[in-house]
C-alpha positions in Angstrom: 3.6 -26.8 -32.7 4.8 -28.0 -29.5 2.8 -29.5 -26.3 4.6 -28.6 -23.3 4.1 -29.7 -19.9 5.7 -26.9 -17.4 9.0 -26.6 -19.2 9.3 -30.0 -20.8 8.5 -31.0 -24.1 5.6 -33.6 -24.2 5.1 -34.1 -28.1 4.7 -32.3 -31.1 1.5 -31.3 -33.1 1.1 -31.1 -36.9 -1.8 -30.4 -39.2 -3.5 -33.4 -41.2 -5.0 -32.6 -44.8 -8.1 -31.5 -43.2 -6.9 -28.9 -40.7 -7.1 -31.4 -37.9 -4.5 -32.9 -35.9 -1.7 -35.3 -35.7 0.1 -35.8 -32.5 3.3 -37.7 -31.7 4.9 -37.8 -28.2 8.5 -36.6 -27.9 11.2 -39.2 -27.3 12.5 -37.1 -24.4 9.0 -37.3 -23.1 8.9 -41.0 -23.2 12.1 -41.8 -21.6 11.4 -39.3 -18.7 11.3 -41.4 -15.6 7.8 -39.9 -14.3 6.2 -39.5 -17.8 2.5 -39.8 -17.7 0.0 -40.0 -20.9 -1.7 -36.7 -21.8 -5.2 -39.1 -21.6 -6.1 -42.3 -21.2 -7.3 -42.4 -24.7 -3.6 -41.7 -25.8 -1.4 -44.2 -24.2 2.4 -43.4 -24.2 4.5 -45.0 -27.1 5.8 -44.2 -30.3 2.4 -45.2 -32.3 -0.5 -43.0 -31.2 -4.4 -43.3 -32.6 -4.8 -40.3 -34.7 -8.4 -40.5 -34.8 -8.1 -40.5 -31.1 -5.4 -37.5 -30.9 -7.7 -35.2 -33.3 -10.7 -35.7 -31.3 -8.3 -35.0 -28.1 -7.1 -31.7 -29.0 -10.4 -30.6 -30.7 -12.0 -30.7 -27.3 -9.7 -27.9 -26.5 -11.5 -25.4 -28.7 -14.4 -23.3 -28.2 -17.8 -24.5 -29.8 -21.0 -22.9 -31.2 -21.5 -19.3 -31.9 -18.5 -18.7 -29.6 -16.1 -20.4 -32.1 -17.8 -18.6 -35.2 -16.9 -15.2 -33.4 -13.4 -16.1 -32.4 -12.6 -17.5 -35.9 -14.0 -14.3 -37.7 -12.3 -12.1 -35.2 -8.5 -14.1 -35.8 -9.1 -14.6 -39.5 -9.3 -18.2 -39.4 -11.5 -20.5 -41.1 -13.7 -22.1 -38.9 -12.9 -25.9 -40.3 -9.1 -25.2 -39.6 -8.9 -26.6 -36.2 -5.0 -26.4 -36.0 -4.7 -22.7 -37.0 -7.3 -21.9 -34.4 -5.5 -23.9 -31.4 -2.3 -22.2 -32.9 -3.8 -18.7 -32.2 -5.2 -19.4 -28.8 -3.5 -22.4 -27.2 -1.3 -21.0 -24.5 -3.6 -21.3 -21.3 -5.9 -24.5 -22.2 -7.8 -26.7 -20.0 -5.3 -28.7 -17.9 -1.6 -28.5 -17.6 -0.3 -28.3 -21.5 0.7 -25.4 -23.3 0.3 -25.7 -26.9 2.5 -22.8 -28.9 4.7 -22.8 -32.3 7.6 -21.6 -30.2 10.7 -23.8 -30.2 12.0 -22.6 -27.0 10.2 -23.3 -23.9 7.5 -20.9 -22.5 8.8 -17.9 -20.7 8.6 -16.3 -17.4 4.5 -15.5 -16.8 3.1 -12.1 -17.2 0.2 -10.1 -16.4 -1.7 -7.1 -17.3 -4.3 -5.6 -15.1 -7.9 -4.5 -16.2 -10.1 -1.9 -14.9 -13.7 -1.9 -14.2 -14.3 0.1 -17.0 -12.5 -2.6 -19.5 -15.0 -5.4 -17.6 -17.9 -3.3 -18.5 -17.1 -3.1 -22.0 -16.4 -6.8 -21.9 -19.6 -7.5 -20.5 -21.6 -5.6 -22.7 -20.0 -6.7 -26.2 -18.5 -10.0 -25.0 -16.1 -10.3 -27.5 -14.4 -13.8 -28.3 -10.9 -12.3 -27.7 -10.2 -9.1 -25.9 -7.9 -6.7 -26.9 -4.9 -5.4 -24.8 -4.0 -2.0 -24.5 -1.1 -2.7 -26.8 -3.6 -3.8 -29.7 -2.4 -7.5 -29.4 -4.9 -10.1 -28.6 -5.4 -11.8 -25.1 -4.2 -15.5 -25.7 -6.1 -18.4 -24.4 -8.5 -21.4 -25.0 -11.6 -22.2 -23.2 -13.7 -24.9 -24.5 -17.3 -24.7 -24.8 -20.3 -22.1 -26.1 -20.7 -19.4 -23.5 -18.9 -16.4 -22.9 -16.0 -16.8 -20.7 -12.4 -15.9 -20.6 -9.5 -17.0 -18.6 -8.3 -14.3 -16.0 -6.2 -14.0 -12.7 -8.0 -12.5 -9.8 -6.3 -12.0 -6.7 -9.2 -11.0 -4.3 -9.4 -7.3 -5.6 -8.1 -7.0 -9.3 -8.4 -8.8 -12.4 -5.7 -9.3 -14.7 -4.9 -10.8 -18.4 -2.5 -13.8 -18.6 0.0 -13.1 -21.4 1.8 -15.5 -23.3 1.8 -18.8 -21.5 1.0 -17.4 -18.2 -1.5 -19.6 -16.3 -5.1 -18.0 -15.2 -6.4 -19.0 -11.8 -10.2 -18.2 -12.6 -13.0 -18.3 -15.3 -15.0 -15.3 -15.8 -18.2 -16.2 -17.5 -21.1 -14.1 -18.8 -24.3 -15.4 -19.6 -26.4 -14.6 -22.8 -29.1 -12.1 -22.1 -31.6 -15.0 -22.9 -30.7 -16.8 -20.1 -31.8 -14.3 -17.5 -29.9 -14.5 -14.2 -27.7 -17.4 -15.5 -24.7 -16.5 -13.0 -27.2 -17.0 -10.0 -28.8 -19.9 -11.9 -25.8 -21.8 -12.2 -24.2 -21.1 -8.7 -27.2 -22.1 -6.9 -27.7 -25.5 -8.8 -23.8 -26.1 -7.8 -24.8 -24.7 -4.1 -27.5 -27.7 -4.0 -25.2 -30.0 -5.9 -22.9 -29.7 -3.0 -25.9 -30.2 -0.4 -26.4 -33.5 -1.8 -22.5 -34.8 -1.5 -21.2 -33.5 -4.5 -17.5 -31.5 -4.9 -18.2 -28.8 -6.8 -16.0 -25.7 -8.3 -16.0 -22.4 -6.3 -18.0 -19.6 -8.0 -19.3 -16.2 -7.1 -22.4 -14.8 -8.6 -22.7 -11.3 -9.5 -25.9 -9.8 -11.8 -23.3 -9.3 -14.3 -20.8 -12.3 -14.7 -19.9 -15.4 -12.8 -16.5 -15.9 -11.5 -15.5 -19.5 -11.1 -12.2 -20.6 -9.4 -10.2 -23.1 -11.7 -9.6 -26.5 -10.2 -6.8 -27.1 -12.5 -4.7 -24.8 -11.0 -2.9 -24.1 -7.5 -0.8 -21.5 -6.3 2.8 -22.9 -5.5 5.8 -20.8 -4.5 4.0 -17.6 -5.5 3.7 -18.7 -9.0 0.1 -20.1 -10.4 0.9 -23.6 -11.3 -1.2 -25.9 -13.9 -2.6 -29.0 -13.4 -3.3 -31.4 -15.5 -6.7 -32.9 -16.6 -8.9 -34.0 -19.4 -12.8 -34.6 -19.7 -14.7 -37.5 -20.5 -15.1 -36.6 -24.2 -11.2 -36.6 -24.6 -10.6 -39.4 -22.1 -13.1 -41.6 -24.4 -11.9 -40.2 -27.5 -15.0 -38.4 -28.4 -15.0 -35.5 -31.0 -16.8 -32.5 -29.3 -19.7 -32.6 -31.7 -20.7 -35.9 -30.2 -20.7 -34.9 -26.4 -24.4 -36.0 -26.2 -25.4 -39.4 -26.3 -27.9 -39.2 -28.8 -25.2 -38.3 -31.0 -22.6 -40.8 -30.5 -24.1 -43.4 -28.2 -21.4 -42.8 -25.5 -23.1 -42.4 -22.1 -22.4 -42.7 -18.6 -22.0 -46.7 -18.7 -18.7 -46.0 -20.5 -17.6 -43.3 -18.2 -18.1 -45.8 -15.2 -16.2 -48.3 -17.0 -13.4 -46.1 -17.4 -13.4 -44.9 -13.8 -13.7 -48.5 -12.7 -10.3 -49.1 -14.8 -8.4 -46.1 -14.4 -9.2 -44.4 -11.0 -7.2 -44.7 -7.8 -10.4 -44.1 -6.1 -12.7 -46.1 -8.3 -15.7 -47.0 -5.6 -15.9 -43.3 -4.5 -15.6 -41.9 -8.0 -18.2 -43.9 -9.5 -20.3 -43.2 -6.5 -19.9 -39.4 -7.3 -20.7 -39.7 -11.4 -24.1 -41.6 -10.2 -24.8 -38.8 -7.5 -24.0 -35.9 -10.5 -26.1 -37.8 -13.0 -28.9 -38.4 -10.6 -28.6 -34.9 -9.3 -29.1 -33.4 -12.8 -32.2 -35.3 -12.9 -33.8 -33.9 -10.1 -32.2 -30.5 -10.5 -33.6 -30.0 -13.4 -30.0 -29.9 -15.5 -30.6 -31.6 -19.0 -27.2 -30.5 -20.4 -24.8 -32.9 -18.3 -22.6 -34.1 -21.3 -19.3 -35.7 -21.5 -17.5 -32.2 -21.5 -19.0 -31.6 -17.8 -17.0 -34.6 -16.3 -13.7 -34.5 -15.8 -10.6 -36.2 -14.3 -7.4 -34.8 -12.7 -3.9 -36.3 -12.9 -1.4 -36.2 -10.1 1.5 -38.1 -11.2 0.1 -41.9 -12.1 -2.8 -40.8 -10.1 -6.3 -40.3 -11.9 -9.4 -39.1 -9.9 -12.8 -37.6 -11.1 -12.6 -33.7 -10.6 -14.9 -31.3 -9.0 -18.2 -30.9 -11.0 -19.1 -27.7 -13.2 -21.2 -26.0 -15.7 -24.5 -27.5 -13.7 -27.1 -25.1 -14.6 -30.8 -26.0 -14.2 -31.8 -25.5 -17.9 -35.2 -26.4 -17.1 -35.8 -22.7 -16.0 -35.5 -21.8 -19.7 -38.2 -21.9 -22.2 -37.0 -23.5 -25.7 -33.7 -25.3 -24.3 -33.5 -28.9 -24.9 -35.7 -30.9 -22.3 -34.1 -34.5 -22.4 -31.0 -35.4 -20.7 -27.9 -35.0 -22.4 -26.9 -38.4 -21.0 -29.5 -41.2 -20.6 -30.8 -43.1 -17.9 -31.5 -46.8 -18.7 -32.4 -45.5 -22.4 -34.4 -42.9 -21.2 -33.9 -39.3 -21.7 -37.0 -37.3 -20.8 -37.1 -36.2 -17.0 -41.0 -36.5 -16.7 -41.1 -40.2 -17.9 -38.0 -42.1 -16.2 -39.2 -44.6 -14.1 -38.4 -47.9 -12.3 -37.9 -49.9 -15.8 -35.3 -47.2 -16.6 -33.2 -47.5 -13.5 -33.5 -51.6 -13.7 -31.8 -51.2 -17.6 -29.5 -48.6 -16.2 -28.2 -51.1 -13.7 -27.8 -53.7 -16.2 -25.5 -51.0 -18.0 -23.4 -50.2 -15.4 -23.0 -53.2 -13.5 -24.1 -51.8 -10.6 -26.8 -52.9 -8.5 -30.2 -51.5 -9.0 -30.8 -51.5 -5.1 -27.8 -48.7 -4.8 -29.6 -46.5 -7.6 -33.0 -46.4 -5.9 -31.2 -45.8 -2.4 -29.0 -43.0 -3.6 -31.9 -41.6 -5.7 -34.1 -41.6 -2.1 -31.1 -40.0 -0.4 -30.8 -37.1 -3.0 -34.6 -36.2 -2.7 -34.8 -36.5 0.7 -32.1 -34.3 1.4 -33.8 -31.6 -0.9 -37.0 -32.1 0.0 -36.4 -31.7 3.8 -33.9 -28.5 3.0 -34.6 -27.1 -0.2 -36.1 -23.9 1.4 -33.3 -23.7 4.0 -30.5 -24.0 1.1 -32.5 -21.1 -0.8 -32.5 -19.2 2.3 -28.8 -19.9 3.1 -27.8 -19.0 -0.3 -29.4 -15.9 -0.5 -27.9 -14.3 2.8 -24.6 -15.5 1.2 -24.7 -14.4 -2.3 -28.1 -12.1 -2.5 -31.5 -12.7 -3.8 -32.4 -13.4 -7.6 -35.5 -14.4 -8.8 -34.0 -17.4 -10.3 -33.9 -19.2 -6.9 -37.7 -19.2 -6.2 -37.9 -20.7 -9.5 -35.3 -23.5 -9.2 -36.7 -24.2 -5.6 -40.0 -24.9 -7.6 -38.9 -26.7 -10.5 -36.8 -29.3 -8.1 -39.8 -29.7 -5.8 -41.6 -30.8 -9.1 -39.4 -33.0 -10.3 -39.0 -34.8 -7.0 -42.9 -35.6 -6.7 -42.8 -36.6 -10.5 -39.9 -38.7 -9.7 -41.4 -40.4 -6.6 -44.5 -41.1 -8.7 -42.7 -42.8 -11.6 -40.1 -44.5 -9.5 -42.2 -45.9 -7.0 -45.3 -46.8 -9.2 
């Protein structure tokens, strides 16, 4: 397969004996004046670490039940990642188009879908929707939730066809996670109140519509912006995105930002606020694939945060933090000693962590009820808003007790 950046060939992808990935940069890309590596883990050059290349492209694929459904629908073995990416890799996260076509991607095409078709999707949640022509929609979205890449123009929905770029993600929650769209939207709303840059999202009773930060409108065309998540940037395969599975945590993320970001101090602070915010907001699923960096030519900076959900709201969901704090994972038992250890791991002063944690808790403690009210006025009410409010207040009281004792 060929890996494209807009109309330029970046490199070539082949299958290894296990159905994984082998990647090589194209010579024309290496000789390009403004060439950039597709990943911080895959520097430009003739020699590419194939283990890290395999991890990078594997992170573009869906996971969990969504992947199983997708493979069953396409008639592809779940172990054959190469063939899965061949089937769906024309609208990945970031700016790359991956296709087996020899010629560069053609002009973008879109097909509108109706409200009735949308209702069918929400009810049945197929891994790949089918077009009126009987063809499959072609795109790849990593993760385990039911979500589709779409184009939304403030009134109508469209499927991007072939290699056309999408503008939004339409996400439908499993019924087990009741009011999931309002949960994610409100958790992101609170994250913005503590100073984080977050994706723009619109909740409804049926779905969550998320504006893609790796797309922009330019001269009447939807243009892709390159990005990668931290699992890709650190060469970590998707099945090790949780710290307990591979040992990679926030300390390694901060070190990478320190070495590569064009705004290292600002980006380090953003990641720390996100991590501490997850503790207070009840989000135990903030893993490596929920932190990304955006590329602007040679510049690399932390992207807006996404997939923030108060997982504590749901019974039977993992309680422990996906990424630890000084060796501590249980939000109910993270105290001063964990933050002291965390400071040593990250090389950032202990005092800063306590000051930032106090600031986050103060903002939420003083404004939480007003934030919930404002959110309800803007997006409508949902039972999950009151539940999240209670969870956050409880976590603030618990954290104060543990940290200040």
